[in-house]
TILUM-209831 format. One line per 2 residues: their letters; for each residue x negated, y, z negated of C-alpha. Coordinates in steps of 0.02 Angstrom, whole numbers. Layout:
<pts>
A = X,Y,Z ~ ...
</pts>
This chain:
<pts>
MA = -411,2618,1592 ~ -249,2710,1568
GP = -150,2704,1406 ~ 38,2728,1382
TA = 123,2835,1513 ~ 187,3012,1480
DG = 365,2951,1448 ~ 304,2834,1309
KV = 319,2675,1411 ~ 177,2551,1405
DM = 71,2518,1558 ~ 88,2328,1561
EH = -62,2306,1675 ~ -167,2406,1553
LA = -102,2302,1407 ~ -144,2139,1496
AL = -316,2203,1545 ~ -351,2263,1367
RA = -309,2092,1296 ~ -412,2004,1429
TL = -562,2115,1391 ~ -549,2080,1205
HQ = -533,1892,1237 ~ -688,1897,1348
HA = -793,1990,1220 ~ -733,1878,1078
HQ = -788,1727,1180 ~ -958,1806,1211
YY = -977,1844,1025 ~ -907,1690,938
VL = -939,1550,1064 ~ -1089,1603,1168
DA = -1173,1706,1030 ~ -1215,1835,1164
PQ = -1115,1996,1132 ~ -1108,2115,1280
IP = -1045,2272,1191 ~ -1081,2349,1020
DA = -964,2306,876 ~ -905,2485,870
EY = -846,2479,1051 ~ -755,2314,1019
DK = -673,2388,865 ~ -618,2540,967
LF = -532,2428,1096 ~ -456,2321,959
RE = -383,2474,870 ~ -310,2534,1034
LQ = -220,2368,1057 ~ -160,2373,876
AI = -87,2547,903 ~ 7,2494,1060
EA = 79,2340,975 ~ 125,2438,818
AH = 225,2559,926 ~ 300,2419,1031
PE = 313,2262,920 ~ 423,2180,1051
LI = 266,2163,1159 ~ 166,2063,1030
SS = 125,1890,1096 ~ 56,1738,1005
DS = -104,1742,1109 ~ -142,1924,1073
PT = -314,1954,993 ~ -225,2045,851
QR = -137,1884,800 ~ -291,1795,732
VG = -217,1822,559 ~ -28,1826,558
GK = 122,1757,470 ~ 176,1747,291
PL = 108,1622,165 ~ 184,1449,188
DG = 276,1345,59 ~ 196,1188,130
FA = 133,1108,291 ~ 250,1028,416
SV = 207,854,480 ~ 146,833,658
RH = 152,664,745 ~ 7,647,865
TV = 62,600,1041 ~ -106,514,1062
PM = -168,441,895 ~ -328,514,824
LS = -422,350,806 ~ -571,319,694
IR = -741,267,760 ~ -833,115,697
TE = -980,155,582 ~ -1147,70,613
TD = -1212,50,436 ~ -1384,-6,494
TE = -1474,162,488 ~ -1632,95,570
AS = -1671,87,756 ~ -1590,-84,761
GA = -1421,2,735 ~ -1433,78,910
HN = -1496,-88,979 ~ -1345,-177,903
FD = -1222,-57,983 ~ -1305,-64,1154
AR = -1308,-255,1145 ~ -1121,-260,1104
VR = -1082,-143,1249 ~ -1186,-243,1374
KE = -1106,-405,1316 ~ -931,-331,1328
LA = -969,-273,1505 ~ -1047,-443,1548
LA = -1208,-360,1608 ~ -1356,-467,1658
PD = -1519,-443,1560 ~ -1599,-359,1712
AP = -1450,-243,1746 ~ -1486,-55,1734
PV = -1467,31,1564 ~ -1293,89,1514
EY = -1276,278,1514 ~ -1214,355,1351
VA = -1172,526,1282 ~ -1255,557,1114
EP = -1191,695,1000 ~ -1206,748,818
KF = -1081,676,694 ~ -1020,837,613
DG = -976,833,429 ~ -814,932,438
LA = -628,912,467 ~ -556,838,628
IN = -427,949,714 ~ -311,928,863
LR = -277,1089,962 ~ -126,1090,1077
YE = -118,1214,1222 ~ 29,1242,1337
HG = -5,1340,1495 ~ -171,1393,1421
VL = -101,1463,1258 ~ -133,1387,1086
VQ = 36,1329,1018 ~ -11,1208,880
AA = -157,1145,776 ~ -145,988,669
TR = -259,891,553 ~ -301,709,586
GD = -202,648,435 ~ -184,459,444
GE = -222,458,630 ~ -39,452,680
TG = 32,598,581 ~ -59,755,525
ED = -15,926,456 ~ 27,1084,553
VT = -112,1208,510 ~ -90,1323,660
QN = -90,1486,562 ~ -256,1447,480
IR = -341,1382,637 ~ -295,1543,727
TI = -411,1634,606 ~ -565,1544,677
GQ = -648,1657,804 ~ -729,1514,900
IP = -560,1436,941 ~ -482,1524,1092
LK = -302,1581,1080 ~ -295,1586,1270
LN = -403,1482,1386 ~ -514,1536,1530
DA = -496,1481,1712 ~ -348,1368,1752
PP = -326,1231,1621 ~ -190,1098,1645
PL = -13,1145,1587 ~ -31,1028,1437
LE = -198,1007,1350 ~ -246,939,1179
VR = -427,969,1128 ~ -504,881,981
GE = -651,938,879 ~ -724,973,709
VY = -694,1123,597 ~ -847,1151,489
MR = -937,1283,388 ~ -1114,1337,425
LD = -1237,1322,281 ~ -1276,1509,280
DF = -1090,1551,281 ~ -1064,1427,140
AA = -1202,1505,36 ~ -1130,1680,65
LN = -955,1620,20 ~ -1015,1546,-144
ER = -1111,1705,-183 ~ -951,1805,-161
QR = -859,1680,-271 ~ -991,1698,-408
DK = -974,1887,-401 ~ -785,1872,-423
IA = -806,1755,-570 ~ -933,1873,-650
QG = -808,2015,-633 ~ -679,1914,-729
AK = -569,1860,-583 ~ -454,1718,-635
GE = -425,1561,-532 ~ -587,1581,-434
KT = -719,1445,-417 ~ -875,1403,-320
FV = -867,1264,-190 ~ -962,1101,-202
NP = -1010,1079,-19 ~ -972,1152,153
RN = -855,1012,202 ~ -743,1034,50
AA = -743,1222,73 ~ -693,1202,257
AG = -557,1076,219 ~ -489,1187,81
AV = -483,1336,197 ~ -393,1239,334
RQ = -263,1181,207 ~ -242,1353,126
LD = -58,1402,124 ~ -97,1587,146
PA = -180,1622,316 ~ -245,1789,253
IA = -348,1695,122 ~ -401,1566,251
AQ = -465,1708,361 ~ -587,1756,222
RP = -670,1585,233 ~ -802,1583,373
LS = -761,1431,480 ~ -837,1368,643
FF = -784,1240,773 ~ -857,1116,898
AY = -752,1027,1029 ~ -791,846,1070
GL = -641,760,1151 ~ -464,761,1218
GD = -294,705,1156 ~ -139,722,1264
IT = -160,801,1435 ~ -60,828,1593
PK = -79,665,1691 ~ -162,653,1861
AN = 6,619,1945 ~ 65,791,1888
GG = -92,883,1938 ~ -197,854,1783
PV = -387,844,1793 ~ -481,683,1825
FK = -648,660,1736 ~ -772,527,1789
TH = -881,544,1634 ~ -866,602,1454
FE = -1007,726,1484 ~ -913,803,1631
ML = -762,825,1518 ~ -869,915,1387
QT = -938,1034,1519 ~ -760,1073,1576
LK = -711,1111,1396 ~ -851,1240,1393
EW = -784,1318,1553 ~ -611,1331,1475
GF = -686,1428,1329 ~ -724,1299,1194
PV = -888,1289,1099 ~ -977,1124,1132
SA = -1135,1081,1036 ~ -1296,1114,1131
LV = -1364,958,1046 ~ -1255,843,1153
GI = -1362,742,1273 ~ -1361,595,1393
AG = -1458,437,1348 ~ -1496,285,1453
GA = -1497,122,1357 ~ -1547,81,1179
SE = -1721,157,1188 ~ -1655,330,1227
LI = -1518,315,1096 ~ -1653,276,968
AY = -1758,424,1026 ~ -1607,540,1010
HE = -1564,474,836 ~ -1743,499,776
RL = -1760,671,856 ~ -1599,737,781
GK = -1642,660,613 ~ -1801,764,607
QR = -1700,921,646 ~ -1562,878,521
DS = -1618,995,382 ~ -1641,1144,500
LG = -1482,1133,604 ~ -1387,1260,501
FD = -1241,1141,472 ~ -1217,969,396
ID = -1217,810,499 ~ -1214,634,429
GV = -1261,538,585 ~ -1250,526,774
VY = -1105,471,884 ~ -1140,365,1038
KV = -1009,351,1176 ~ -1013,259,1342
NS = -1019,401,1468 ~ -916,323,1607
IA = -728,347,1581 ~ -695,195,1691
LQ = -806,87,1580 ~ -722,156,1425
RQ = -554,99,1493 ~ -626,-70,1539
MG = -693,-97,1363 ~ -536,-36,1274
FV = -509,-47,1086 ~ -525,-171,944
TR = -392,-146,809 ~ -388,45,810
EP = -569,80,853 ~ -644,106,1027
RW = -767,-29,1079 ~ -860,102,1181
AV = -910,217,1036 ~ -999,204,869
AH = -1057,321,730 ~ -1239,285,686
KY = -1270,351,509 ~ -1430,417,436
PA = -1502,346,275 ~ -1414,412,120
QE = -1509,541,20 ~ -1574,494,-151
QL = -1620,589,-309 ~ -1678,555,-487
TT = -1570,592,-639 ~ -1533,530,-815
VL = -1392,419,-880 ~ -1300,511,-1018
GI = -1174,373,-1053 ~ -1077,227,-977
DI = -887,240,-973 ~ -758,114,-917
QV = -638,176,-784 ~ -470,88,-765
GR = -401,93,-589 ~ -219,91,-533
TG = -229,-99,-504 ~ -305,-128,-676
KL = -483,-151,-615 ~ -613,-104,-747
TP = -763,-15,-671 ~ -918,39,-769
VA = -963,218,-724 ~ -1128,300,-766
KL = -1110,478,-832 ~ -1258,574,-762
AP = -1352,734,-790 ~ -1289,838,-640
VF = -1393,813,-483 ~ -1371,874,-303
VG = -1368,724,-185 ~ -1316,723,-2
GV = -1235,894,-12 ~ -1136,859,-172
TV = -1168,889,-357 ~ -1151,716,-432
TN = -1107,687,-616 ~ -1036,510,-604
AT = -1097,356,-513 ~ -1018,185,-501
LH = -1102,32,-572 ~ -974,-75,-478
NE = -951,-218,-603 ~ -1030,-306,-751
DE = -1143,-417,-645 ~ -1211,-268,-547
AR = -1239,-164,-704 ~ -1333,-307,-786
RK = -1434,-346,-630 ~ -1495,-166,-622
DV = -1505,-162,-813 ~ -1437,16,-825
RV = -1441,83,-1003 ~ -1398,249,-1084
GD = -1549,366,-1076 ~ -1625,283,-922
TV = -1699,380,-777 ~ -1614,315,-620
IV = -1614,338,-432 ~ -1443,396,-373
RR = -1382,380,-194 ~ -1223,431,-106
AG = -1187,263,-23 ~ -1127,297,153
DV = -1131,481,105 ~ -969,453,11
IP = -979,355,-152 ~ -1119,399,-273
EV = -1203,244,-345 ~ -1351,201,-455
VS = -1480,118,-344 ~ -1608,67,-474
VL = -1684,105,-645 ~ -1860,171,-671
AD = -1896,51,-813 ~ -2068,126,-850
KR = -1981,289,-898 ~ -1863,205,-1023
VG = -1870,285,-1195 ~ -1796,207,-1352
SA = -1705,43,-1371 ~ -1530,65,-1299
AA = -1431,-97,-1292 ~ -1399,-187,-1128
FA = -1229,-154,-1051 ~ -1084,-272,-1088
MP = -909,-256,-1017 ~ -777,-238,-1154
RV = -651,-380,-1163 ~ -505,-262,-1194
CP = -438,-119,-1089 ~ -503,47,-1157
VC = -338,132,-1115 ~ -203,16,-1182
GS = -297,-116,-1282 ~ -231,-261,-1178
AA = -347,-407,-1142 ~ -465,-386,-995
VR = -492,-546,-894 ~ -603,-599,-751
EE = -522,-718,-629 ~ -616,-865,-553
GE = -716,-811,-403 ~ -692,-626,-445
AD = -828,-502,-489 ~ -712,-383,-580
YR = -623,-380,-747 ~ -442,-323,-742
CT = -324,-259,-874 ~ -175,-373,-903
GG = -67,-230,-967 ~ 14,-195,-799
LF = 149,-63,-814 ~ 114,-48,-1001
CG = -59,24,-966 ~ -56,214,-959
AQ = -198,221,-834 ~ -111,105,-713
RK = 58,187,-738 ~ -6,360,-692
QA = -105,298,-543 ~ 40,190,-483
IL = 154,343,-480 ~ 24,452,-396
HF = -9,317,-265 ~ 177,295,-232
AQ = 204,483,-214 ~ 54,519,-102
RR = 76,586,74 ~ 35,422,161
AV = 157,325,53 ~ 332,384,5
EV = 272,566,-13 ~ 345,670,-153
EG = 282,843,-110 ~ 215,940,-259
LG = 199,790,-374 ~ 16,804,-420
EK = -96,731,-554 ~ -66,868,-683
LV = 123,852,-671 ~ 117,662,-683
DQ = 3,678,-835 ~ 131,791,-918
LI = 278,679,-875 ~ 195,523,-946
DN = 100,601,-1091 ~ 260,689,-1150
KV = 356,525,-1128 ~ 476,606,-1005
IK = 455,453,-894 ~ 384,280,-925
TL = 410,190,-760 ~ 415,229,-575
PD = 606,224,-561 ~ 615,350,-705
LY = 543,475,-583 ~ 704,471,-481
RL = 811,494,-636 ~ 729,660,-677
GF = 844,810,-684 ~ 811,995,-669
AS = 822,1021,-859 ~ 690,891,-904
LA = 569,965,-777 ~ 601,1147,-821
QL = 556,1117,-1003 ~ 378,1065,-959
DR = 234,1186,-990 ~ 201,1307,-848
MA = 348,1241,-748 ~ 451,1384,-675
DK = 632,1356,-626 ~ 590,1367,-441
SA = 450,1240,-459 ~ 564,1122,-554
QN = 696,1135,-418 ~ 564,1105,-284
IV = 516,941,-368 ~ 698,888,-381
DA = 722,927,-196 ~ 560,836,-150
LQ = 616,681,-244 ~ 783,684,-154
KS = 696,704,14 ~ 576,561,-21
KQ = 719,438,-40 ~ 729,428,150
TT = 569,335,195 ~ 508,188,300
LP = 476,8,251 ~ 286,19,285
RF = 272,175,177 ~ 373,96,36
LF = 269,-64,41 ~ 107,33,40
GL = 172,141,-101 ~ 202,-9,-214
GI = 15,-26,-233 ~ 6,-213,-199
RH = -175,-265,-209 ~ -258,-284,-37
VG = -105,-210,53 ~ -160,-52,141
EA = -67,51,270 ~ -110,-62,417
TA = -59,-221,325 ~ 103,-141,266
KE = 146,-98,447 ~ 110,-277,504
LA = 218,-349,364 ~ 363,-234,408
RH = 347,-275,593 ~ 338,-463,562
FG = 480,-481,436 ~ 589,-331,478
KL = 666,-326,303 ~ 596,-308,127
DG = 693,-459,63 ~ 607,-566,193
II = 437,-513,125 ~ 490,-538,-57
QA = 552,-715,-21 ~ 410,-768,97
SE = 294,-908,45 ~ 105,-889,55
EQ = 105,-996,212 ~ 235,-885,294
LT = 139,-729,243 ~ -21,-792,325
EV = 70,-795,491 ~ 65,-604,487
AD = -77,-520,580 ~ -215,-459,462
VG = -146,-564,317 ~ -262,-701,257
PI = -248,-819,109 ~ -314,-692,-17
VA = -193,-555,39 ~ -49,-679,47
QS = -86,-737,-129 ~ -92,-557,-190
IR = 76,-517,-111 ~ 154,-675,-180
TF = 82,-643,-354 ~ 151,-465,-352
FD = 329,-516,-308 ~ 325,-666,-425
QP = 314,-545,-572 ~ 491,-509,-637
HN = 446,-330,-687 ~ 385,-292,-510
RE = 545,-356,-431 ~ 642,-257,-562
VV = 549,-98,-511 ~ 594,-128,-329
EQ = 778,-156,-369 ~ 786,-4,-481
LR = 709,103,-344 ~ 840,40,-224
AC = 974,78,-353 ~ 905,254,-367
GL = 943,279,-181 ~ 780,242,-91
TW = 822,180,82 ~ 731,142,245
PE = 778,74,416 ~ 771,-115,430
GE = 787,-231,578 ~ 757,-406,639
PT = 582,-484,637 ~ 476,-451,790
AV = 436,-611,883 ~ 252,-652,896
AA = 182,-774,1023 ~ 113,-932,941
KP = -77,-945,939 ~ -169,-1112,946
LA = -263,-1092,781 ~ -124,-1005,685
GK = -115,-1064,505 ~ -298,-1122,504
TF = -423,-1040,387 ~ -608,-1033,429
VI = -761,-981,330 ~ -923,-935,421
TG = -1090,-956,332 ~ -1273,-951,384
TL = -1347,-889,549 ~ -1274,-958,711
PT = -1393,-987,858 ~ -1318,-873,991
MS = -1177,-773,913 ~ -1160,-658,764
RD = -1035,-688,624 ~ -933,-540,685
EA = -923,-615,860 ~ -871,-784,790
KD = -741,-700,680 ~ -670,-601,828
LL = -653,-761,932 ~ -567,-856,791
EA = -447,-716,750 ~ -404,-697,935
AG = -351,-880,930 ~ -241,-846,779
AK = -355,-912,641 ~ -388,-825,476
VA = -570,-796,427 ~ -598,-792,240
GS = -751,-742,140 ~ -750,-885,16
VS = -721,-1073,20 ~ -569,-1145,-69
KK = -453,-1296,-58 ~ -353,-1197,71
TS = -502,-1183,190 ~ -475,-1284,350
YV = -652,-1276,423 ~ -822,-1207,377
VA = -933,-1149,520 ~ -1113,-1170,463
GA = -1273,-1106,540 ~ -1454,-1099,486
EA = -1491,-1062,303 ~ -1311,-1091,250
GS = -1304,-1081,61 ~ -1179,-1112,-79
KL = -1028,-1101,35 ~ -1087,-1254,132
DK = -1119,-1346,-32 ~ -944,-1308,-94
AQ = -867,-1361,72 ~ -956,-1529,61
EL = -901,-1547,-119 ~ -718,-1516,-71
GI = -727,-1628,83 ~ -690,-1486,205
SI = -730,-1514,390 ~ -893,-1429,442
LD = -929,-1364,618 ~ -1088,-1301,699
EV = -1084,-1172,838 ~ -1064,-1306,972
GL = -916,-1380,880 ~ -840,-1207,857
RE = -854,-1169,1043 ~ -777,-1338,1087
ML = -631,-1305,970 ~ -605,-1130,1041
NG = -615,-1194,1221 ~ -495,-1335,1180
SA = -372,-1215,1097 ~ -380,-1101,1249
</pts>
């Protein structure tokens, strides 16, 4: 290969060939784990490219191998709206073989397959415990990488993703002009151990601000969201591709895949790493075999997984099955049983949530469970704590329920030492001293202090300012603690009355940081109605419900003035949610907060209500209890909701009908006591057929 010419000009063919050679060897090393040249030879070629680009910076391109780490540290991450939403996958909580049977049965029923029809073909793949990423390529070159975020909007983390050797900057072969590849960024267990060892060395040498990481997932997520790409490059990350987002359509020459497995093989040809553990399974029996086989390998894989993902292989069948809410009917995540460990209860504290809920929390001797060091575990509520009879000093079994929330499973009573008293929930809030009450039909005690309670006030502000709500960038927990503890602010609207001077006087608050907060508050005043509604922290109103309320009513005043009956006409809003919304806006101090926020300049686009076609069972509330002969409760619920009915979990005077099957319990008794109409499965089907 020839270098620069005698007159100092660059041989462009040589430059292109040099880059192509480096791309090829990087792919062999990082993706295929089969290097073809010694590291020293690769380094020699890399230094040659660096020298050419240093002498001719105008020739540096974004897909050059030298640009794995580039760019200055960022002030923050820009938002990226996904062209194709990054949807969640339904979780099959039944970790036994029956979980795979349940999914296969749902698929066969959805496809109307006869009992003797051939098995459905699936793709089975590991459920990686990492961070979902969307990679956007234009004409084969990586132009953007974004996190999943809330599924619709993520964060631009391109600079950090470019540091991952397994992710190609330029694709092989001839990919479509537009291609979005989705996959998981994760950290291998050996890389995680080495990273923590380096962190411990830094701490031992007196380095400030350093820490060890709790688990590989948190370390990977922290690296991806590191503002300085040079620091991110020091964190050893890996990547597996598993799907597509936006892509050039067939009409414009884009590829056509008949199966999901074919798509994965094409991703490998384009240069992406695809897990060798991905396989094809026919029917429930082979799904079960795959789940069991991978479960036995789980501890020796070299990276964390928390289950298996099953997907219908045929793309045509995927399209036929479609989606329910925002989850594909043709895919499911089948979890493994949560890991359990023994530890000791050091104390029982009461945690006050942002809605005033009082939750007993067991303080534990640190124990490593499911990849995380656990020091706290929820006892849920007074009834649950008493049922398990958890006492200070007890030896308990701790489990990470769903591999997310640590909980105390049970007490080893034969190991109890001493005579600690049985747990009793305090009747006053431990934060503000207000009365704690338990509403009829509720399992939880709640503080009645509302905005007077310091715990609720802080959490209310943090919830309002979070990224998925109104989003005040830079307003974190420590700053909110300072603002409230120093009595700089007392209420949510006070936040928008803050000036530069009041912020700058806080401890460890530089002038620039204070100005950034002022600017972020000003920016956050332009929001959307769903974000504002979600930010208010109304009990039971999540992001999806907030969007439905905004779509249905169009204006905030319409929601504030709506009756419970009018609220139940909104999709996803049942009697309980409607009552919660009505209770919230019936409180004068809540309406005052809303009006003060408006007076502070918060605005959002409003419009007319969106018309919704009337459904035959709209306004009717059903409760399902017992075991129905031929359909599951979920199937009955889906059919009722499709006809416009609301399906509640408890019987009340507002219940229209109770659908009762075998072994119906207290709900049936209460329905009979209240004189509510009772249906069996035959009666339910007749009503549904009549409404249709």
